[in-house]
N, C-alpha and C positions, 0 to 999 in steps of 0.2 A: 465246565469251562466254556466261555463264550467263543463263538466261531471267530470273531475278530482277534481274540487273544491267541487262539490256535494258529492263526495266519502267520503271526510273527514268532510265536514260541517254538513251533516245530523246527523251522529253519535254524533258529538260534541253538536249539538242542543238538541239531545235526552238526552245526559248525563246532560246537564245544566238543562233541564226541570225536569229530575228525581231528581237532587240534590235539586232544589227549592222545589219540593213536599216533599221530605224526610226531609228537614230542617224545613218546616212548621209543619209537623207531629211531629218532634222531639221537636220543641218549645212547641207545644200544650201539648205533653205528659209530658214534664218536668216543664213547667211554668204555665199551665192553672190550675185554682183552681179545686178541687173536693170537693163535699159536703158530704164526708164521710171520716172516718179514715181507711186507708188500713190495712189489717192484718199485724202483725209483721212478721219478717223473721223467717224461720223454726227453726233456732238455738236458738231462744228465746221463742218458744212456751212452753217450759218446765217451764217458769216463769208465765204462764197465771194465775194460781190460785192466786199467790202472787200479781200479777198486779191488778186483779179484787178486791182483798181485799182492796188495796189502793184506788181504784175507789169507792168502797162502803163507805169508810171513807170520801172521798172527797164529795160525794153526801150528806152525812149527816151533815158534819161540817158546822158551821155558816159561811155564806158568804155574801158579798155585791157585787152588779154589778156596775162596773165603766165604764165610756165611755170617748172617745175622739170624738169630733165633733158629739155629740149625735143626733143632728137634721139634719145632712147632710147624707142621705142614701148612697151616693156614697163614702163617706170617713169615715163613722162611724167605730170606733174601740171599741172593747168590751173586758173587763177583769173581772176576779173574784178576789175579795179581801178577804182574810181570816185573821181576826184580831188575834193577839196572845192571848193565854189563859189568860194571865195577861197583863196589859198595858205595851207596850214595845216601845223603841226608835229605835229598829232594824227592818228593812224591807228588804226582799229579793224580787227582781223582777226576775221572772223565764221565760226564753224564750224557747219555745218548738221546736221540730224538724220538719222536712219536712213532710207536709201533716198531721201534728198532730194538737193539740189544747191545751188549758190550762189543760183540764182534763187529757190528756195523761202524764202530769207531776205530777200526784197525788202522786206518791211515793216520789218525791223530796219535794212536798208541805208538806207532813206529816213529813218528816225528819226535814225540817227547822222549821215547827210549833213546833215540839218537842224540838228544840233548842231555842225556845223562840222568834222566828221571827214573825212579820206580813208578810204575803205572798201575792204578787200580781202576777196573772197569766193571761197575755194578750193572746188573739187569734191574731196572726199576720195577716197581709194583705193577703187576699185570703184564709184564714183559718177560720174554726169554725163559730162563729157568726159575725166576722168582715167583712167589705166590701172588695171589690177588686176582679177583674177578674183574676189576675195573681199573682203568687208567685214570690217574688223579691229576694229570697235566702239571705235575711239579709240586702241587701244594702239600700233599702228604709225603711225597718223595723227599722233600726238604728235611723232614724228620729222620728219614733213613740215612740221608747223607751226614747228618750230625753224628749218627752212630758209626758210619764208616770212618769219619774223621777220628772219632775216639779210638776205633780199632787200629787205625794207622799209627796213632800216637802210642798206644799200648804195645804194639809190635815193633816199634822203632825206639830211638832214644828221644828224650825230651827236646833235643835240639833239631828234630826233624822239621823241615820247612815244607808246607803243603800249599799247592796250587789247586784251585778249583776251576774246572773247565767244562763247558757244555755247549751243545749246538742245538738250535731249534727249541723243542720242548726242553732239552737239556740246558740250553742257555737260559730259558725262563726259570728253570729249576734253580740254577745257580743265583739268579737275581732274587728269587724268593728266599733262598737260603741266606742271602747276604744281610737280611734284616734281623737275623737271629743272633744270639750271643754265641760267638765263635771263639774257640781257644786261640791263644797267641800264636800257635804253630801255623795257623792259616794266614798266609802272607798276602795273597792276591787272588783275584777272580778274573776269568776271561769268559765272556758270554757272547756267543756267536748267534745272531739272528733270533733272539728271544722275543716273545710277545710282551705287551705291557700288562695284560690281564687276560684271564680265561674268558670272561664275559665279552671283552672287546674283540678277542680273536674269534669266538664263536659267532658273534653278531656279524663280523666282517665276512666270515666264510658262508654264513647263511645267505647273505646278499650276493656274494660273488659266485659261489658254486651252485647254489640252489635257487637263487632269485627270490628269496623269501624275506619278509620283514622280521624285525626283531620281535615284535608282538604278534600273537601271544606265545610263540614257541619258546623264546629264550626264558621267560619267567617259568614256564612249565618245566623245561629241562632243568632249570635251576632248582626247582622244588624236588624233582627226582634226585638230583645230586645231593641235596640236603638229606633226603631220606636214606640214600644208599651209601654216600661217602662222608656225610657229616658236615657239609658246608654248602652254602649258597654260592653260586658263581660270583655274585657281586661282592662277596666277602674276601675274594682273593685278588690281590693286586701286586704285581711285580714292582710297579712304581712306588707304591706305599712302602714296600719292604726296602727298596733301594734308598728311600729317604732316610732310613735308619742305618744304612750300611756305613762301615768305618774302614773297609779294606779298599786298597787301590783296585780299580776295575777297568778292563778294556772291553769296550763294546765293538763288535764287528757285525757289519750288515751289508748285504748286496743292495745296490741301488735299483735293481730290477726285480726285487722280491715281490711277488704277487700273492704269496701264501701268508707270510707275516710282513705286512707293509712296512717300508723303511721308516715311515713316520713314527712307528713304535720305538725304533732305536733312538730317535731324537727325544721322545717322551721319557724313555728310561734314562738317557744321559742327563736330561734336564733335572730329573728327580734326584739325582745323585749328588751328594755334597762332599763325598770323599774324593781323594785323588782319582782322576778319571781320564780316559782317552776314548776317542770315537774314531773308528776307521770305517768309512763307507767305501765299499769296493765297487768300482765302476763296472757296469755290465754284468754283474753277478746276480743270478736268480737266487731262490731260496736255498740256503745251505751249499751254495756253489763257490763261495769265496776261496776256499782251499783249492778246489779243483782247477780253477782258472789259472792259478799260478802258485803251486805248492811251495816253491822256493821263496817267493815274496811273502807268502803267508808265514812261513817259518821265520823269516827275517823280521817281520813285524812283531811276531810274538817274542822273539829274542830281544828286540829293542825295548819292548814293554818290561820284560823280566829284568833286563839290565838296570832299568830305572827303579823298579818297584819291588822286585822279589828279593828282599833282603832280610 
C-alpha cells in the first residue's frame, strides 16, 4: 500500500472502529434490560411522597398474577390484575414507561380502580418480572398486548369493554398497537407523551443528551437492532400505525417535555384519522401531566371516556 493511501486509510479505519464500538455501547445503554427501576428525573422528585403513597396502596390492594407463556422461561410475560371493587365489565390495560414496570403505574392503577375499572398491569419485555434481554421500545410489546387483550376477553364475558392506556414508552406502545387488528371489545386508547418513532426519538436524544449527530451511529444501532430484535429502527413508526387506527384516541403531552418533544404529539395527532382528542398540558415536563394536577387529569380522562368509551 502506498504511503499516500495509508495517510487517509488508517484514520478512516480508526474512525470506523470507534463508531462500531460507540454504537454497540449505545445499543446496550438504550436497549439492554436493567433489573432495577432508575430514579425519576430531578424535576419530579418533588412528587416522591405522593408517588410512594400510591405504591403503598398498590402493594396492599388485592391482586392476581397473570402470565403469558408461563412455562417458557425465555418468553414468559407477567402482569398484575386488580379486580374492581364491585364486579365490572370495564377493564383498562396499562402500559408502563421505559425501564419501569407495572408497579410504577400505581397512580394510574388507583385512578382507574376508583373509576370502577378492573386494572391489568403487565411488565413489558425486558422489564420487571417478564423475560427478555432487550427493551423493544413498544414494537414487539404491541404483540404481547394483543395477547393480554385476548386473555382479558377469555377471562371476562364477551361484553367486556377494554381501554388501552400508556405513558411515555407505554404511550408509544399503545400508538403502535392501534394500527393492528383489534377485537371489538377494545373501545378506546389513551396515549400520554408517546414518541412518533423509535428512530426519531433516538436521533433526538443523541443530539440533546450526547451532542452526537445521527450519522453514523443511528444506522449502526439500527443494524444491531435488526440482528438482535428483528427490526430496523426505521421500520417502526407510531405515526404509520396511527394512520391505520380505528379507535377513538386521546393524546396527552406536556408542553415543556424535553425528553419526548411535544412536536411528536402533534405529529401523532395529525396522522390519526379516527375520532381523536389532543390535550397539551401547560408547564408539564415529560410524564408530568398527571402529577401537576391529578384531579384535572382524571376529569379530562373521564370527559374522554364519557364521549367515546361506549
